[in-house]
Every structure is written in structure tokens, then in C-alpha cells.
TILUM-757404 format. One line per 3 residues: number of its first residue (from 1); their letters; for each residue x, y, z of C-alpha. Coordinates in nm, 3 decimals, padded with zeros to 5 digits. Each point is the difference from the previous one (the first is absolute). Layout:
<sites>
NUM) a) X,Y,Z | ...
</sites>
This chain:
<sites>
1) mkt) 11.233,09.820,09.326 | -00.321,00.060,00.166 | -00.128,00.341,-00.064
4) vls) -00.227,00.206,00.257 | -00.191,00.319,-00.090 | -00.053,00.258,00.267
7) tkm) -00.304,00.221,-00.017 | 00.183,00.287,00.166 | 00.360,00.146,-00.055
10) lsl) 00.225,-00.128,00.273 | 00.273,00.184,00.186 | 00.366,-00.090,-00.081
13) pqk) 00.046,-00.206,00.323 | -00.314,-00.186,-00.081 | 00.111,-00.063,-00.352
16) elf) 00.337,-00.110,00.120 | -00.160,-00.247,00.242 | -00.195,-00.148,-00.287
19) lns) 00.261,-00.015,-00.274 | 00.265,-00.153,00.242 | -00.242,-00.303,00.026
22) glg) 00.060,-00.081,-00.362 | -00.365,00.082,-00.117 | -00.070,00.229,-00.293
25) lve) -00.206,00.319,00.081 | -00.228,00.226,-00.215 | -00.164,00.295,00.176
28) yda) -00.244,00.275,-00.075 | -00.267,00.214,00.193 | -00.342,-00.170,-00.045
31) lki) -00.145,00.312,00.184 | 00.052,00.376,-00.033 | -00.025,00.208,00.311
34) ell) -00.140,00.355,-00.051 | 00.044,00.232,00.310 | -00.296,00.238,00.043
37) dve) 00.013,00.356,00.052 | -00.256,00.024,00.293 | -00.003,00.210,00.292
40) ipf) 00.097,-00.178,00.319 | -00.138,00.138,00.321 | 00.283,00.069,00.247
43) dcq) -00.225,00.091,00.305 | 00.003,-00.355,00.114 | 00.270,-00.177,00.194
46) nyi) -00.043,-00.371,-00.100 | 00.060,-00.120,-00.352 | -00.066,-00.357,-00.136
49) fts) 00.210,-00.154,-00.290 | -00.032,-00.339,-00.132 | 00.244,00.042,-00.293
52) kna) 00.316,00.167,-00.109 | -00.182,00.164,-00.279 | -00.221,00.181,00.245
55) vka) 00.311,00.119,00.178 | 00.141,00.120,-00.320 | -00.308,00.209,-00.079
58) fln) 00.011,00.138,00.342 | 00.366,00.092,-00.018 | -00.050,00.150,-00.334
61) qtk) -00.234,00.262,00.155 | 00.160,00.073,00.336 | 00.349,00.093,-00.088
64) gld) 00.132,00.235,00.272 | -00.273,-00.084,00.242 | 00.075,-00.056,00.371
67) ysk) -00.086,-00.373,00.053 | 00.072,-00.008,00.368 | -00.384,00.038,00.092
70) fni) -00.103,-00.286,-00.203 | -00.064,-00.362,00.125 | 00.029,-00.249,-00.270
73) fcv) -00.177,-00.345,-00.019 | 00.118,-00.229,-00.289 | -00.006,-00.348,-00.148
76) ggk) 00.337,-00.179,-00.104 | 00.358,00.050,00.073 | 00.080,00.159,-00.335
79) tka) -00.265,00.282,00.068 | 00.136,00.043,00.342 | 00.354,00.039,-00.121
82) lle) -00.105,00.249,-00.259 | -00.181,00.206,00.258 | 00.275,00.002,00.245
85) eng) 00.256,00.089,-00.262 | -00.195,00.319,-00.063 | -00.028,00.095,00.372
88) lkv) -00.344,-00.117,00.074 | -00.077,-00.174,00.333 | -00.173,-00.338,-00.021
91) vei) -00.193,-00.096,00.309 | -00.166,-00.311,-00.125 | 00.108,-00.248,-00.266
94) aen) -00.180,-00.330,-00.091 | 00.060,-00.269,-00.257 | -00.356,00.060,-00.160
97) ase) -00.287,00.246,00.005 | -00.230,-00.206,00.211 | 00.249,-00.025,00.267
100) lae) 00.097,00.364,-00.016 | -00.382,00.104,00.026 | -00.038,-00.245,00.319
103) nii) 00.314,00.163,00.161 | -00.162,00.344,-00.064 | -00.325,-00.106,00.172
106) krh) 00.189,-00.146,00.304 | 00.229,00.309,00.062 | -00.124,00.293,-00.195
109) qne) -00.380,-00.037,-00.031 | -00.092,00.350,00.103 | 00.241,00.169,-00.229
112) tfv) -00.062,00.145,-00.359 | 00.190,-00.114,-00.320 | 00.068,00.064,-00.350
115) flc) 00.021,-00.305,-00.224 | 00.226,00.055,-00.312 | -00.066,-00.265,-00.266
118) gnk) -00.032,-00.087,-00.366 | -00.302,-00.075,-00.219 | 00.044,-00.379,00.037
121) rrg) 00.034,-00.007,00.377 | -00.135,-00.297,00.186 | -00.305,00.035,00.219
124) elp) 00.104,-00.153,00.338 | 00.161,00.300,00.170 | -00.286,00.246,-00.068
127) dil) -00.276,-00.255,00.069 | 00.155,-00.097,00.337 | 00.040,00.368,00.085
130) tkn) -00.350,00.082,-00.095 | -00.140,-00.283,00.191 | 00.166,00.110,00.316
133) nvq) -00.090,00.365,-00.042 | 00.357,00.120,-00.045 | 00.002,00.355,-00.159
136) yke) 00.193,00.015,-00.326 | 00.012,00.177,-00.329 | 00.093,-00.203,-00.306
139) lev) 00.198,00.164,-00.272 | 00.098,-00.146,-00.337 | 00.351,00.128,-00.075
142) yht) 00.114,-00.237,-00.281 | -00.151,-00.214,-00.287 | 00.123,-00.345,-00.096
145) nln) -00.037,-00.037,-00.373 | 00.038,-00.325,-00.202 | 00.311,00.008,-00.230
148) pka) -00.070,-00.303,-00.241 | 00.286,-00.135,-00.210 | 00.001,-00.299,-00.234
151) fkr) 00.284,-00.256,00.022 | 00.059,-00.227,-00.298 | 00.143,-00.266,00.218
154) dfd) -00.063,-00.238,00.298 | 00.147,00.023,00.352 | 00.069,-00.266,00.249
157) gil) -00.123,00.223,00.286 | -00.163,00.338,00.047 | 00.039,00.212,00.318
160) ffs) -00.328,00.188,00.075 | -00.026,00.270,00.277 | -00.389,00.089,-00.030
163) psg) -00.313,-00.131,-00.137 | 00.011,00.314,-00.236 | 00.339,-00.115,-00.131
166) irs) -00.154,-00.346,-00.098 | -00.293,00.163,-00.180 | 00.244,00.232,-00.187
169) fll) 00.212,-00.283,-00.110 | -00.321,-00.202,-00.116 | -00.100,00.271,-00.217
172) ent) 00.265,-00.082,-00.271 | 00.122,-00.342,00.111 | -00.087,-00.343,00.114
175) lgn) 00.145,-00.188,00.307 | 00.061,-00.335,-00.176 | 00.164,-00.246,00.243
178) ctl) 00.220,00.234,00.180 | 00.023,00.033,00.386 | -00.139,00.317,00.150
181) fci) 00.187,00.138,00.318 | -00.237,00.225,00.195 | 00.090,00.263,00.270
184) get) -00.304,-00.043,00.213 | -00.337,-00.174,00.033 | -00.208,00.246,-00.203
187) tat) 00.235,-00.035,-00.290 | 00.002,-00.382,00.042 | -00.384,-00.004,00.003
190) ear) 00.006,00.188,-00.341 | 00.273,-00.241,-00.126 | -00.210,-00.309,00.097
193) khs) -00.287,00.130,-00.227 | 00.225,-00.052,-00.299 | 00.251,-00.280,00.088
196) kns) 00.066,-00.292,00.227 | 00.366,00.068,00.013 | 00.045,00.271,00.260
199) ila) 00.226,00.046,00.295 | -00.050,00.244,00.292 | 00.284,00.182,00.161
202) nkp) 00.069,-00.063,00.363 | 00.018,00.377,00.066 | -00.146,00.280,-00.206
205) tve) 00.327,00.138,-00.134 | 00.150,00.014,-00.355 | 00.317,-00.175,00.127
208) nvl) -00.215,-00.286,00.141 | -00.172,-00.046,-00.342 | 00.349,-00.022,-00.160
211) vqa) 00.118,-00.259,00.253 | -00.316,-00.213,-00.068 | 00.068,-00.001,-00.376
214) inh) 00.382,-00.079,00.055 | -00.077,-00.277,00.231 | -00.269,-00.141,-00.214
217) fkh) 00.209,-00.034,-00.309 | 00.315,-00.109,00.188 | -00.187,-00.316,00.097
220) l) -00.124,-00.094,-00.340
</sites>
């Protein structure tokens, strides 16, 4: 049986999807998320989220607050779902941070924003906003910490969801000849520095990474 390592813990439906395919699965969290206790300003109407972790940090600090006056700008369907589940109104959603920044410039250039992010956030969104004179305040609300773990075995495939996850895995392990399945282009770029065997997901979702791995091993 081919066995695949996931560098993040999967939800029950994700696990079932994988195990029903006949593949073996090992999972762990290559990264640990630490939500920070920072003061979030609430005198702004517009908030930008590029990850679910930023949303969790925001919700942690705003229990009982009236969300009706806030307009939310976010990246990704999972982030949008978490926001809406908690009563926040999403006015702009995009597949990636660059696209979200472009949408803001097109339709909301003269407004002011709070951008809630982590310590390893990518530079595209703030760079584009700054270049186009959009007023925003950036606030670091969570830290992504490496959580290295040594595995005394080889895997046929490894699922990676961020460049940091790759770096964390490599602190205690080597890649050998396994195939790396990557959620997005930045993760794939990091993977290619260490391996010639990488496959990029068609969509930046955990489910699509799983499907890529299932399809790959089905055809071997």
C-alpha cells in the first residue's frame, strides 16, 4: 500500500476521501499557529483577511461585537465561509492576494482598511496597495511557528500546504524519492528547490491537493 504524509491534520471528510481511495495516510501539523493578543482597532469599516488564522484571531477578540458595520475583503472560499458563519459581511472575495488587491484598487481605492495578517504573510497585497496609495494599517495577529518532527520511515508522497511547512519538515527529515503535492505556486516553488518530483494542485484547496495525490497513485 502506498502511504502519504499530510503536513497538516485533516478534517474527517478529507480523511475519508483519502482513505476510501485505498492509500495509507499519516498526518501531523508541521506548523503551530499562535494567536496574538493584540489590540485590533474598530474605528475602521473595512477589514482584509488573507487566511482563516487571521479570522480566528479577529473572532477571538471581538466576541459580542456588532459586526453589521464591517465590510470584509478576503482571499479564498474557506476564509469566506468562516467569516460568514460568524455573521461578517464579505463584500469582496478573490482566489489570491494579488487579485484581491487589484479589486480593491478598482472599486474601493479611496477607502481605508485594516489588514490582519501573520508574521509570514506574503508581500503582494501590501505592495500593490502601497504602490496605488491605498490607505491601510497592517496588524500582525498571529504567528506561524515551525513544529519539526522526525519520521523514521519513507513516504510515497507528501502533502504540503505552505513553504514554511516544507522548511519545517526538512529540519528533521529528507525527501528521498517521494512525490510532493503542493497547494499553490509559492509552495511548489519552495518544493522545486529540494525535489524534481512535485505536483501542483489545480485549485488552492486542501481537497484538490488530496485529489491530485489520489489520482497520481491510482495511475501508477
